[in-house]
C-alpha positions, 0 to 999 in steps of 0.5 A, spaced: 972 459 315 966 463 318 967 469 316 966 464 309 960 461 311 958 469 314 958 470 306 956 465 303 949 465 308 949 473 307 948 472 300 944 467 299 939 471 304 940 477 298 938 472 292 933 470 295 929 476 296 932 479 290 927 473 287 921 474 291 921 481 289 922 479 281 917 474 283 911 479 287 913 485 281 911 480 275 905 483 271 900 477 271 903 474 277 898 474 282 900 474 290 898 470 296 893 475 298 889 477 293 888 484 292 880 486 297 875 490 291 871 493 293 863 491 291 860 497 287 853 497 291 850 497 297 844 493 297 840 493 304 834 487 304 830 488 311 828 480 312 825 476 318 828 472 324 822 467 322 826 460 323 822 457 317 823 454 310 822 462 305 826 466 310 833 461 309 832 461 302 830 468 300 837 469 305 840 464 301 838 465 294 839 474 296 847 472 297 848 468 291 846 473 287 850 478 291 856 473 289 854 472 282 853 481 281 859 483 286 855 487 291 855 487 298 848 484 300 846 486 307 840 482 311 837 486 316 833 482 321 827 485 324 822 481 328 814 481 327 810 484 320 812 492 325 810 497 320 814 503 324 820 498 326 821 497 318 819 504 316 826 506 322 830 500 319 829 504 311 831 512 314 838 508 318 839 506 311 838 512 308 843 515 313 847 510 313 848 511 304 845 505 302 844 504 294 838 500 294 834 497 299 828 492 299 822 489 304 816 486 304 811 491 305 806 491 311 802 498 309 801 502 304 802 509 306 808 509 311 812 505 306 811 510 301 812 515 304 820 512 307 820 509 300 819 517 298 825 521 301 830 515 299 828 517 292 830 524 293 837 520 296 838 517 289 836 510 292 832 505 289 827 501 292 823 495 291 819 491 295 818 483 294 813 477 295 807 483 296 801 482 293 799 485 299 800 492 299 802 495 292 806 501 294 805 506 288 811 507 285 814 502 286 816 495 284 816 488 286 819 481 287 814 474 288 809 470 286 801 470 285 796 470 291 792 467 285 795 462 282 797 460 290 790 460 291 789 456 284 794 451 285 791 449 293 783 449 289 786 443 284 789 439 290 783 439 294 779 438 288 783 432 286 784 430 294 776 430 295 775 427 288 770 433 286 765 433 291 767 436 299 767 442 303 772 446 305 776 450 309 779 456 308 785 458 313 787 466 312 793 467 317 791 474 319 798 478 317 796 476 310 789 480 311 789 484 304 792 478 300 787 473 301 781 476 297 786 474 291 787 467 294 781 466 295 779 468 288 784 462 285 781 458 290 774 459 286 777 459 280 780 452 281 773 449 283 768 453 278 767 448 274 766 442 280 759 444 283 760 440 289 765 443 291 765 449 295 768 454 302 764 452 306 768 456 311 774 463 311 777 463 317 782 469 321 788 466 324 794 469 328 800 465 326 802 460 333 801 453 335 795 455 340 791 459 336 792 453 330 789 449 335 783 452 337 780 454 331 781 447 328 779 444 334 772 449 334 772 445 326 771 439 328 768 440 334 762 444 330 760 437 326 760 441 318 761 435 315 768 439 313 772 435 307 779 439 307 782 445 311 787 448 306 792 453 310 795 460 305 801 460 310 808 457 312 807 456 320 800 454 321 801 448 317 805 443 321 800 445 326 794 443 322 795 436 321 798 435 328 791 437 331 788 432 325 793 427 328 791 428 335 783 428 333 784 420 329 782 426 323 787 424 318 783 420 314 776 424 315 779 430 314 784 431 308 790 437 308 792 442 303 799 446 307 802 453 304 811 452 305 816 447 305 818 447 312 820 440 314 815 438 318 810 440 313 813 434 308 815 429 313 807 430 314 807 429 306 811 424 306 807 419 312 800 421 309 798 425 313 798 432 309 795 431 301 800 437 299 803 444 298 803 450 294 810 453 295 814 459 293 820 460 290 824 463 295 830 463 293 829 465 286 825 471 289 831 472 292 835 471 287 831 476 284 830 481 289 838 482 288 838 482 280 833 488 279 836 492 284 842 491 281 839 492 274 835 499 277 842 501 280 845 500 272 840 505 269 836 500 267 828 500 267 825 494 270 818 492 271 812 493 275 812 486 277 816 480 276 813 474 278 816 467 281 815 461 280 811 456 284 810 449 285 806 443 288 808 437 293 804 432 294 807 424 296 809 423 289 815 428 290 816 430 297 823 424 296 826 430 292 826 435 297 826 432 304 833 434 306 833 428 310 833 423 303 838 428 300 843 427 305 844 418 304 844 419 297 
């Protein structure tokens, strides 16, 4: 009796094994663990580890493009805007046989030289969000600094009713492209003879530097009506100084970027509005442009991406806290 039971069990096991074998080898049937697909290209993006909205959105867009296009997108964070560190990172990419690399240039000469070496190894290169330093023979993706200044100027005119004195704060890291932003601001002011840029102040990113510069502006007593910020990090700092000095009703703020602090200040009426690059689009199109180049397509010298403005009228659409409630 025991032998019969063992025989039946053995037969059942053989039948089960046969069924599994046929199932796994039937054409068109996926196995439980699909085979790993090797990405067609390895694209490296040199990014910043700064905790701001631009880089978070840029990284999100680039990763989404990688998934859509079936390429491996590697994000390499470096600290600050040090040119030598950036060059060394590109050199490592060359030695690692990366297919393409993109970065936000911090100079022309050294970046141009390392890009030339990369091209000799058949790597594709690109810069992004880079009106600052236009590297020869290198395509770029990003927003137009003139248009950023133009939109900021339009909001300044609006909040001042066409009559006012403005201070423009320029981040020292973007000193090279301040002329384009200022040209855009002046274009916006050109139809309003009572609008003027009273001062242009350069500052390093950082709360304490912002405190010092804004307090100097307040102590000077120059009858300033609006402060225009051109970088993301300093915008909420300027607003906080005005709150502490009880000057919110006297001086308007036009900001840059979409940090959550900035959006909250807009919602409360402390900041009038802000100009934002579409960082997610920049990230996506940086990857897609490199992908096109790797596939042999010609890509243009400049691909400009969208910018948008946020005021109290539409800030609810952008606030994370508001979207979580819905």
